[in-house]
MMTF fields as JSON, N, C-alpha, C and O atoms, coordinates in Angstrom:
{
  "mmtfVersion": "1.0.0",
  "mmtfProducer": "UNKNOWN",
  "numBonds": 319,
  "numAtoms": 320,
  "numGroups": 80,
  "numChains": 1,
  "numModels": 1,
  "chainsPerModel": [1],
  "groupsPerChain": [80],
  "chainIdList": ["A"],
  "bondAtomList": [4, 2, 8, 6, 12, 10, 16, 14, 20, 18, 24, 22, 28, 26, 32, 30, 36, 34, 40, 38, 44, 42, 48, 46, 52, 50, 56, 54, 60, 58, 64, 62, 68, 66, 72, 70, 76, 74, 80, 78, 84, 82, 88, 86, 92, 90, 96, 94, 100, 98, 104, 102, 108, 106, 112, 110, 116, 114, 120, 118, 124, 122, 128, 126, 132, 130, 136, 134, 140, 138, 144, 142, 148, 146, 152, 150, 156, 154, 160, 158, 164, 162, 168, 166, 172, 170, 176, 174, 180, 178, 184, 182, 188, 186, 192, 190, 196, 194, 200, 198, 204, 202, 208, 206, 212, 210, 216, 214, 220, 218, 224, 222, 228, 226, 232, 230, 236, 234, 240, 238, 244, 242, 248, 246, 252, 250, 256, 254, 260, 258, 264, 262, 268, 266, 272, 270, 276, 274, 280, 278, 284, 282, 288, 286, 292, 290, 296, 294, 300, 298, 304, 302, 308, 306, 312, 310, 316, 314],
  "bondOrderList": [1, 1, 1, 1, 1, 1, 1, 1, 1, 1, 1, 1, 1, 1, 1, 1, 1, 1, 1, 1, 1, 1, 1, 1, 1, 1, 1, 1, 1, 1, 1, 1, 1, 1, 1, 1, 1, 1, 1, 1, 1, 1, 1, 1, 1, 1, 1, 1, 1, 1, 1, 1, 1, 1, 1, 1, 1, 1, 1, 1, 1, 1, 1, 1, 1, 1, 1, 1, 1, 1, 1, 1, 1, 1, 1, 1, 1, 1, 1],
  "groupList": [{"groupName": "UNK", "atomNameList": ["N", "CA", "C", "O"], "elementList": ["N", "C", "C", "O"], "formalChargeList": [0, 0, 0, 0], "bondAtomList": [1, 0, 2, 1, 3, 2], "bondOrderList": [1, 1, 2], "singleLetterCode": "X", "chemCompType": "L-PEPTIDE LINKING"}],
  "groupTypeList": [0, 0, 0, 0, 0, 0, 0, 0, 0, 0, 0, 0, 0, 0, 0, 0, 0, 0, 0, 0, 0, 0, 0, 0, 0, 0, 0, 0, 0, 0, 0, 0, 0, 0, 0, 0, 0, 0, 0, 0, 0, 0, 0, 0, 0, 0, 0, 0, 0, 0, 0, 0, 0, 0, 0, 0, 0, 0, 0, 0, 0, 0, 0, 0, 0, 0, 0, 0, 0, 0, 0, 0, 0, 0, 0, 0, 0, 0, 0, 0],
  "groupIdList": [1, 2, 3, 4, 5, 6, 7, 8, 9, 10, 11, 12, 13, 14, 15, 16, 17, 18, 19, 20, 21, 22, 23, 24, 25, 26, 27, 28, 29, 30, 31, 32, 33, 34, 35, 36, 37, 38, 39, 40, 41, 42, 43, 44, 45, 46, 47, 48, 49, 50, 51, 52, 53, 54, 55, 56, 57, 58, 59, 60, 61, 62, 63, 64, 65, 66, 67, 68, 69, 70, 71, 72, 73, 74, 75, 76, 77, 78, 79, 80],
  "secStructList": [7, 7, 7, 7, 7, 7, 4, 4, 4, 6, 6, 6, 3, 3, 3, 3, 3, 3, 3, 3, 7, 6, 6, 1, 7, 3, 3, 3, 3, 3, 3, 3, 1, 1, 7, 7, 7, 2, 2, 2, 2, 2, 2, 2, 2, 2, 2, 2, 2, 2, 2, 2, 2, 6, 6, 7, 6, 6, 3, 3, 3, 3, 3, 7, 7, 7, 7, 7, 7, 7, 2, 2, 2, 2, 2, 2, 6, 7, 7, 7],
  "xCoordList": [-15.923, -15.623, -14.198, -13.251, -14.078, -12.774, -12.178, -12.825, -10.901, -10.025, -8.917, -8.215, -8.735, -7.65, -6.59, -6.86, -5.351, -4.144, -4.168, -4.185, -4.169, -4.048, -2.742, -1.77, -2.78, -1.631, -0.399, 0.686, -0.526, 0.661, 1.442, 2.627, 0.74, 1.366, 1.638, 2.155, 1.254, 1.582, 3.051, 3.746, 3.593, 5.019, 5.66, 6.805, 4.89, 5.363, 4.661, 5.287, 3.375, 2.602, 1.631, 1.233, 1.312, 0.348, -0.653, -0.249, -1.919, -2.962, -2.937, -3.053, -2.785, -2.828, -4.057, -4.36, -4.828, -6.091, -6.992, -6.514, -8.262, -9.312, -10.446, -10.963, -10.748, -11.805, -12.752, -12.299, -13.998, -15.011, -15.469, -15.875, -15.446, -16.053, -17.557, -18.176, -18.182, -19.534, -19.98, -21.129, -19.092, -19.267, -19.066, -19.322, -18.634, -18.408, -17.051, -16.853, -16.175, -14.731, -14.131, -14.335, -13.362, -12.802, -11.264, -10.608, -10.679, -9.386, -8.66, -8.953, -7.695, -6.899, -5.468, -4.825, -5.034, -3.682, -2.771, -3.07, -1.74, -0.823, 0.543, 0.94, 1.332, 2.698, 3.521, 3.177, 4.628, 5.508, 6.4, 6.908, 6.568, 7.32, 8.785, 9.595, 9.166, 10.591, 10.88, 9.972, 11.99, 12.309, 12.262, 12.798, 11.604, 11.488, 11.782, 11.357, 12.475, 12.793, 11.521, 10.556, 11.521, 10.333, 9.704, 8.488, 10.603, 10.185, 9.381, 8.409, 9.835, 9.095, 7.925, 6.928, 7.958, 6.883, 5.658, 4.551, 5.846, 4.705, 3.885, 2.66, 4.652, 3.932, 3.323, 2.212, 4.034, 3.527, 2.152, 1.162, 2.154, 0.947, -0.202, -1.367, 0.158, -0.928, -1.531, -2.737, -0.624, -1.13, -2.06, -3.151, -1.64, -2.346, -3.736, -4.753, -3.807, -5.018, -5.934, -7.126, -5.423, -6.136, -6.708, -7.844, -5.963, -6.449, -7.578, -8.544, -7.473, -8.463, -9.733, -10.845, -9.556, -10.681, -11.548, -12.689, -11.005, -11.747, -13.002, -14.062, -12.851, -13.854, -14.688, -15.888, -14.028, -14.794, -14.086, -12.953, -14.831, -14.174, -13.91, -13.274, -14.429, -14.198, -12.998, -12.847, -12.175, -10.935, -9.866, -9.594, -9.26, -8.018, -6.89, -7.121, -5.728, -4.636, -3.725, -3.369, -3.348, -2.552, -1.377, -1.552, -0.135, 1.107, 1.352, 1.379, 1.544, 1.877, 3.374, 4.261, 3.634, 5.043, 5.932, 5.47, 7.127, 8.035, 8.433, 8.882, 8.305, 8.723, 9.774, 10.177, 10.196, 11.167, 12.592, 13.232, 13.086, 14.419, 15.483, 16.583, 15.172, 16.091, 17.164, 16.834, 18.451, 19.489, 19.848, 20.278, 19.71, 20.046, 19.062, 19.48, 17.792, 16.865, 17.118, 16.99, 17.468, 17.749, 18.982, 18.975, 19.994, 21.274, 20.942, 21.464, 20.097, 19.717, 18.684, 18.377, 18.147, 17.264, 15.851, 15.006, 15.554, 14.17, 13.29, 13.639, 12.147, 11.079, 9.937, 9.537, 9.381, 8.176, 7.003, 5.896],
  "yCoordList": [2.824, 1.474, 1.263, 1.946, 0.33, 0.06, -1.169, -2.208, -1.023, -2.063, -2.317, -1.371, -3.46, -3.876, -4.692, -5.633, -4.298, -5.016, -6.458, -6.575, -7.513, -8.838, -8.928, -8.209, -9.863, -9.938, -10.312, -9.875, -11.171, -11.592, -10.334, -10.425, -9.242, -8.071, -6.865, -5.828, -7.075, -6.022, -5.854, -6.868, -4.668, -4.43, -4.295, -3.874, -4.657, -4.501, -3.396, -2.594, -3.377, -2.372, -1.724, -2.318, -0.41, 0.345, 0.973, 1.489, 0.961, 1.655, 3.089, 3.511, 3.91, 5.355, 5.984, 7.095, 5.356, 5.974, 4.816, 3.827, 4.986, 4.079, 5.067, 5.942, 4.782, 5.598, 4.574, 3.666, 4.794, 4.021, 4.855, 5.988, 4.396, 5.083, 4.991, 4.228, 5.749, 5.603, 4.199, 3.786, 3.541, 2.277, 1.124, -0.021, 1.377, 0.488, -0.189, -1.107, 0.3, -0.074, 0.65, 1.843, -0.174, 0.348, 0.463, -0.578, 1.636, 1.905, 2.065, 2.992, 1.122, 1.103, 1.567, 0.98, 2.541, 3.063, 2.575, 2.849, 1.903, 1.38, 1.843, 2.16, 1.904, 2.391, 1.348, 0.832, 0.998, 0.019, 0.659, 1.771, -0.167, 0.368, 0.138, 0.721, -0.688, -0.91, -1.142, -1.555, -0.917, -1.08, -2.543, -3.418, -2.774, -4.091, -4.156, -3.244, -5.148, -5.104, -5.227, -5.874, -4.607, -4.651, -6.028, -6.21, -6.948, -8.316, -8.964, -9.685, -8.671, -9.138, -8.276, -8.795, -6.973, -6.046, -6.319, -6.259, -6.625, -6.892, -8.185, -8.174, -9.227, -10.407, -10.172, -10.639, -9.412, -9.106, -8.339, -8.688, -7.299, -6.451, -7.235, -7.024, -8.175, -8.972, -9.972, -10.211, -10.526, -11.524, -10.714, -11.172, -9.603, -8.752, -8.443, -8.58, -8.062, -7.71, -8.863, -8.699, -10.103, -11.367, -11.702, -12.172, -11.479, -11.728, -10.807, -11.251, -9.542, -8.568, -8.735, -8.373, -9.265, -9.516, -10.672, -10.792, -11.571, -12.606, -12.023, -12.648, -10.983, -10.337, -9.357, -9.209, -8.689, -7.709, -7.741, -7.287, -8.315, -8.537, -7.209, -7.189, -6.118, -4.736, -3.96, -2.772, -4.611, -4.056, -3.878, -4.809, -2.746, -2.537, -1.926, -0.879, -2.456, -2.042, -1.067, -1.436, 0.072, 1.061, 1.238, 1.474, 1.127, 1.465, 2.91, 3.471, 3.552, 4.929, 5.114, 4.475, 5.889, 5.977, 6.79, 7.744, 6.408, 7.1, 8.422, 9.284, 8.644, 9.83, 9.558, 8.414, 10.58, 10.401, 10.124, 11.032, 8.92, 8.575, 8.578, 8.064, 9.145, 8.975, 10.112, 11.296, 9.713, 10.697, 11.552, 12.69, 11.11, 11.909, 13.082, 14.197, 12.846, 13.878, 14.945, 16.148, 14.461, 15.307, 16.183, 17.376, 15.634, 16.304, 17.351, 18.462, 17.064, 18.114, 19.138, 20.07, 18.901, 19.952, 19.702, 20.579, 18.61, 18.228, 17.983, 17.172, 18.641, 18.382, 17.713, 18.081, 16.649, 16.002, 16.352, 15.886],
  "zCoordList": [7.069, 7.149, 7.728, 7.336, 8.644, 9.384, 8.757, 8.625, 8.365, 7.784, 8.798, 9.155, 9.25, 10.164, 9.498, 8.751, 9.795, 9.189, 9.848, 11.073, 9.027, 9.604, 10.47, 10.239, 11.488, 12.372, 11.687, 12.07, 10.604, 9.9, 9.248, 8.93, 9.088, 8.392, 9.288, 8.874, 10.533, 11.518, 11.69, 11.752, 11.773, 11.874, 10.41, 10.247, 9.449, 8.054, 7.288, 6.594, 7.429, 6.763, 7.85, 8.851, 7.498, 8.284, 7.345, 6.303, 7.65, 6.857, 7.113, 8.264, 6.054, 6.253, 5.775, 6.209, 4.886, 4.445, 3.93, 3.374, 4.137, 3.564, 3.062, 3.757, 1.74, 1.099, 0.32, -0.376, 0.491, -0.291, -1.334, -1.073, -2.542, -3.749, -3.87, -3.128, -4.789, -4.897, -5.555, -5.398, -6.241, -6.794, -5.862, -6.233, -4.714, -3.623, -3.47, -2.675, -4.243, -4.185, -2.955, -2.731, -2.161, -0.928, -1.215, -1.26, -1.405, -1.667, -0.281, 0.474, 0.028, 1.18, 0.801, -0.069, 1.419, 1.142, 2.302, 3.464, 2.018, 2.981, 2.795, 1.673, 3.887, 3.84, 4.451, 5.515, 3.815, 4.331, 5.392, 5.248, 6.542, 7.744, 7.542, 8.262, 6.59, 6.377, 4.87, 4.148, 4.424, 3.042, 2.649, 3.329, 1.533, 1.014, -0.424, -1.133, -0.962, -2.422, -3.296, -2.888, -4.499, -5.317, -5.573, -5.634, -5.714, -5.998, -4.888, -5.113, -3.68, -2.414, -2.111, -1.608, -2.378, -2.1, -2.846, -2.312, -4.108, -4.988, -4.438, -4.319, -4.137, -3.558, -2.274, -2.024, -1.358, -0.056, -0.187, 0.455, -1.04, -1.189, -1.794, -1.455, -2.729, -3.457, -2.366, -2.321, -1.51, -0.499, 0.477, 0.815, 0.882, 1.84, 1.172, 1.852, -0.043, -0.716, -0.763, -0.505, -1.096, -1.197, 0.171, 0.24, 1.297, 2.567, 2.978, 3.598, 2.645, 3.014, 2.005, 2.39, 0.768, -0.028, 0.406, -0.041, 1.312, 1.837, 2.7, 2.738, 3.281, 4.021, 3.235, 3.462, 2.304, 1.335, 0.007, -0.154, -0.958, -2.265, -3.037, -4.09, -2.457, -3.141, -2.611, -2.894, -1.867, -1.338, -2.379, -3.137, -2.446, -3.434, -2.646, -2.042, -2.59, -1.881, -2.701, -3.82, -2.255, -2.839, -1.925, -0.73, -2.476, -1.699, -1.824, -2.919, -0.625, -0.56, -1.045, -0.479, -1.977, -2.441, -1.449, -0.823, -1.34, -0.458, -1.035, -0.279, -2.293, -2.911, -3.977, -4.191, -4.616, -5.692, -5.177, -4.645, -5.32, -4.785, -5.886, -5.68, -7.037, -8.128, -7.959, -8.019, -7.747, -7.414, -8.66, -8.474, -9.809, -10.984, -11.136, -11.449, -10.921, -11.01, -9.894, -10.119, -8.734, -7.6, -7.926, -7.622, -8.514, -8.827, -9.845, -9.753, -10.82, -11.856, -11.499, -12.242, -10.274, -9.758, -10.213, -10.032, -10.767, -11.319, -10.155, -9.298, -10.062, -9.03, -9.717, -10.822, -8.993, -9.473, -8.65, -8.923]
}
């Protein structure tokens, strides 16, 4: 299944992985191309999912994490 990023979101998010489960749910993993505050990021991803759900109501958006950016854990040598 091919999922295309709507033009409104090009340059902001990129699709990194698409998987369809046996139940028909389409998990779409996206990565943000630039840093966005959590408050704005949640709304942006929700709007993207709503727009993609207009074509296929089984689409679920997952944001690919950037990794552990907690400096205290890094300083203590904790690895996740």
